[in-house]
C-alpha positions as CSV (number, residue, x, y, z in Angstrom):
1,M,-74.5,25.5,51.5
2,R,-76.5,23.8,48.3
3,G,-77.4,20.0,49.3
4,A,-77.5,17.1,46.5
5,P,-81.4,17.6,45.7
6,E,-80.8,21.0,44.4
7,K,-78.0,19.7,42.5
8,A,-80.3,17.2,40.8
9,D,-82.9,19.5,40.2
10,R,-80.9,21.9,38.8
11,N,-79.1,19.2,36.4
12,G,-82.5,18.0,35.5
13,A,-83.6,21.1,34.2
14,A,-80.5,21.6,31.7
15,A,-81.0,17.9,30.6
16,N,-84.7,19.1,29.5
17,Q,-84.0,22.1,27.7
18,P,-84.3,22.3,23.8
19,G,-80.4,22.1,22.8
20,G,-79.1,21.6,26.1
21,P,-76.8,18.8,26.8
22,P,-78.0,15.2,27.0
23,A,-78.9,13.9,30.3
24,K,-75.5,11.7,30.4
25,L,-73.8,14.8,30.5
26,L,-75.6,16.2,33.5
27,P,-75.6,13.3,35.9
28,E,-77.8,13.3,39.0
29,N,-76.5,14.2,42.2
30,R,-73.3,15.0,41.0
31,A,-71.1,18.5,41.2
32,I,-69.8,19.0,37.4
33,V,-67.8,22.1,36.5
34,Y,-67.9,23.0,33.0
35,T,-65.9,25.1,30.6
36,A,-66.0,26.2,27.7
37,D,-63.0,27.8,25.2
38,M,-64.4,29.5,22.3
39,T,-62.9,31.4,19.1
40,V,-65.6,33.5,17.1
41,R,-64.9,35.6,14.0
42,A,-67.0,38.5,13.8
43,A,-67.5,41.2,11.2
44,K,-67.7,43.9,13.9
45,V,-66.2,43.0,17.0
46,D,-67.8,46.0,19.2
47,D,-71.4,44.3,18.1
48,A,-70.1,40.8,18.9
49,I,-69.3,41.9,22.3
50,A,-72.2,43.7,23.1
51,R,-74.3,40.7,21.5
52,A,-72.1,38.2,23.9
53,K,-72.7,40.1,27.2
54,S,-76.8,40.6,26.3
55,I,-76.7,36.6,25.7
56,A,-74.7,35.9,29.1
57,T,-76.6,38.1,31.1
58,G,-79.9,37.1,29.4
59,A,-79.1,33.4,30.8
60,G,-78.6,34.6,34.4
61,G,-74.9,35.2,34.0
62,Y,-72.5,37.7,34.5
63,V,-69.2,39.1,32.8
64,A,-66.2,38.0,34.7
65,D,-63.6,39.8,32.9
66,E,-63.0,41.5,29.7
67,T,-59.7,42.5,27.4
68,T,-60.2,44.5,24.6
69,T,-57.7,45.4,21.8
70,E,-59.0,48.1,19.6
71,A,-58.6,48.2,15.7
72,T,-55.4,50.2,14.5
73,P,-54.9,52.8,11.8
74,N,-52.5,50.5,10.1
75,G,-54.9,47.6,9.9
76,G,-54.7,45.8,13.2
77,Q,-57.7,43.7,13.6
78,A,-59.8,44.1,16.8
79,V,-59.4,41.1,19.6
80,S,-61.8,40.9,22.6
81,M,-61.2,38.2,25.4
82,L,-64.3,37.8,27.6
83,V,-64.8,35.6,30.3
84,L,-68.4,34.9,31.0
85,K,-69.9,32.8,33.7
86,V,-73.4,31.2,33.2
87,P,-75.7,28.9,35.3
88,V,-74.9,25.5,34.7
89,A,-78.7,25.0,33.3
90,K,-78.2,27.4,30.9
91,Y,-74.4,26.6,29.8
92,Q,-74.8,24.6,26.8
93,P,-77.7,26.8,25.3
94,T,-75.9,29.8,25.8
95,V,-72.5,28.2,24.3
96,D,-74.9,27.5,21.2
97,R,-76.1,30.8,20.6
98,I,-73.0,32.4,21.2
99,G,-71.5,30.3,18.6
100,R,-74.4,30.8,16.1
101,E,-75.4,34.5,16.7
102,L,-72.0,36.2,16.9
103,G,-70.5,35.5,13.5
104,R,-68.7,32.3,12.3
105,R,-67.2,29.8,15.0
106,V,-63.8,29.2,14.5
107,S,-62.7,26.8,17.3
108,L,-64.9,25.3,20.4
109,H,-63.1,23.1,23.5
110,Q,-65.6,21.9,26.2
111,T,-64.6,20.4,29.3
112,S,-66.0,19.1,32.4
113,E,-64.5,18.0,35.8
114,D,-66.6,16.0,38.2
115,K,-66.1,17.6,41.9
116,T,-68.6,15.6,43.5
117,T,-66.3,13.8,45.9
118,E,-64.5,17.1,46.8
119,V,-67.5,18.6,47.6
120,Q,-69.0,15.9,49.7
121,D,-65.4,15.9,51.6
122,V,-65.6,19.7,52.5
123,D,-69.3,19.6,53.5
124,S,-68.5,16.5,55.9
125,R,-65.4,18.5,57.3
126,V,-67.9,21.6,57.7
127,T,-69.9,19.6,59.5
128,S,-67.7,17.8,61.7
129,A,-66.2,21.4,62.6
130,Q,-69.6,23.2,63.6
131,T,-70.2,19.6,65.8
132,S,-66.7,19.9,67.4
133,L,-67.4,23.7,68.1
134,R,-70.7,23.4,69.7
135,R,-69.1,20.4,72.1
136,L,-66.4,23.0,72.9
137,R,-68.5,25.8,73.7
138,K,-70.9,23.4,75.9
139,I,-67.3,22.9,77.9
140,M,-66.8,26.1,78.1
141,D,-70.1,26.8,79.8
142,K,-68.9,24.2,82.5
143,A,-65.5,25.3,82.7
144,T,-64.5,26.3,86.7
145,T,-60.7,27.7,86.5
146,V,-59.0,30.3,84.6
147,S,-56.7,27.9,83.3
148,D,-59.6,25.5,81.8
149,V,-61.1,28.7,80.5
150,M,-58.2,29.7,78.3
151,S,-57.3,26.3,77.2
152,V,-60.8,25.8,75.8
153,E,-61.0,29.5,74.5
154,R,-57.5,28.6,72.4
155,E,-59.0,25.7,71.2
156,I,-62.3,27.3,69.9
157,T,-60.4,30.1,68.0
158,S,-58.4,27.2,66.4
159,R,-61.4,25.3,65.4
160,E,-62.8,28.6,64.4
161,S,-60.2,29.4,61.9
162,D,-60.7,25.7,60.7
163,L,-64.1,26.2,60.1
164,E,-63.6,29.6,58.4
165,S,-61.1,27.8,55.5
166,L,-63.8,25.0,55.1
167,Q,-66.4,27.5,54.4
168,A,-64.3,29.4,52.1
169,Q,-63.3,26.3,49.9
170,A,-67.3,25.1,50.0
171,K,-68.2,28.5,48.6
172,A,-65.4,28.7,46.1
173,L,-66.6,24.9,45.2
174,D,-70.5,25.9,44.9
175,R,-69.7,28.9,42.8
176,Q,-67.9,26.6,40.6
177,T,-70.6,24.1,40.2
178,T,-73.4,26.7,40.0
179,Y,-71.8,28.7,37.3
180,S,-69.9,27.3,34.4
181,T,-67.1,29.3,32.6
182,V,-67.3,30.5,29.0
183,D,-63.7,32.0,27.7
184,L,-64.7,33.5,24.6
185,R,-62.3,35.1,22.3
186,I,-63.6,37.7,19.4
187,V,-61.7,38.5,16.3
188,G,-62.2,40.7,13.6
189,P,-62.9,39.4,10.0
190,H,-59.0,39.6,8.8
191,A,-57.2,38.8,12.5
192,V,-54.7,35.9,12.6
193,V,-56.1,33.3,14.9
194,H,-53.2,31.1,16.1
195,R,-54.3,27.5,17.0
196,K,-52.6,25.1,19.3
197,T,-52.8,21.6,18.8
198,A,-52.1,19.4,21.8
199,A,-51.4,15.9,20.3
200,A,-50.9,12.9,22.9
201,P,-47.0,12.1,22.9
202,G,-46.1,8.8,21.1
203,F,-43.0,6.6,20.9
204,W,-41.0,9.0,18.8
205,D,-41.8,11.8,21.1
206,G,-40.3,9.6,24.0
207,L,-37.1,8.9,22.0
208,T,-36.5,12.2,20.8
209,A,-37.1,13.7,24.5
210,G,-34.7,11.0,25.6
211,W,-31.9,12.0,22.4
212,H,-32.1,15.5,23.6
213,A,-32.0,14.8,27.2
214,L,-28.6,12.3,26.5
215,V,-27.2,15.1,24.3
216,A,-27.7,17.8,27.0
217,F,-26.1,15.2,29.5
218,L,-22.8,14.8,27.0
219,R,-22.8,18.4,26.4
220,V,-22.4,19.3,30.4
221,T,-20.0,16.5,30.9
222,V,-17.7,17.5,28.4
223,M,-17.8,21.2,29.6
224,V,-16.7,20.0,33.1
225,V,-14.0,17.9,31.9
226,G,-12.9,20.5,29.9
227,A,-12.9,22.8,33.1
228,V,-11.3,20.3,35.2
229,L,-8.4,19.5,32.8
230,P,-5.9,22.3,33.1
231,F,-6.1,21.9,36.8
232,A,-5.8,17.9,36.6
233,A,-2.6,18.6,34.3
234,L,-1.2,21.3,36.7
235,A,-1.7,18.9,39.6
236,A,0.0,15.9,37.6
237,V,3.0,18.3,36.8
238,I,3.5,19.1,40.4
239,A,2.3,15.5,41.9
240,V,4.7,13.3,39.7
241,P,8.2,14.8,40.7
242,A,7.0,15.2,44.2
243,W,6.2,11.3,44.2
244,W,9.3,10.6,42.5
245,F,11.6,12.4,44.8
246,W,9.6,11.3,47.7
247,R,10.5,7.5,46.5
248,R,14.3,8.7,45.9
249,R,14.4,9.6,49.8
250,R,12.6,6.8,51.1
251,G,14.7,4.2,48.8
252,G,18.3,5.8,49.7
253,G,17.6,6.7,53.4
254,G,16.4,3.3,54.6
255,S,18.6,0.7,56.1
256,P,20.6,-1.5,53.9
257,P,19.6,-4.7,52.8
258,A,20.4,-7.8,54.7
259,E,23.4,-10.0,53.0
260,P,22.7,-13.6,52.5
261,E,23.8,-16.2,55.1
262,P,26.7,-18.5,53.7
263,A,25.8,-21.8,53.1
264,P,26.7,-24.5,55.4
């Protein structure tokens, strides 16, 4: 597992490289996940793909995924999607080189996510699990009865499973914070690039969403009323005569009203 000093050294090396991100973007003793989403328009897509791979591997990275759509005879443009993994220390220089050397950069979006707390939490839990296992194995050595041995073995098996899960999490976090990700799209000279702009929702967005929700609610309500109305009408046709007949029977079959007593 990687400790804090190694992170600090790697971040410091990245900050000192020409063209790299400023030191404030690579804080010491922090585990940062860097991601770039870039679109580049190239005259020859195949040549740009080869150049992108060369830049990534030359920086100590590798190609994690590649999907390429070849050009078609009817004029369809070639498009390639590459997922490049680049060491954090070479992240920004690599992004700059790709945008500069492959062709014309159409778009670039970069994000960073601080995973320091998560890394520290997982590392601490791994250490605790390892300490707990050592104590259980010492208890196992002192167990004298079969029931004690079986009980401790079950607990050791459970703790070992937990430790393996935590170690897997630690390795995944280590990969994320060691290698940055560059999602690269390379398009031909005349390919159409669809851009999506995600604007923050405002007052009118909320008002519009509320209006649509109200309309949808009323539409559902009307549908439910329309579906229930025929049955309600039929129930009324049956219930009203029955109620009237029941009232007549009750009024006619009861005791006659008492005559008033004559006045003295």
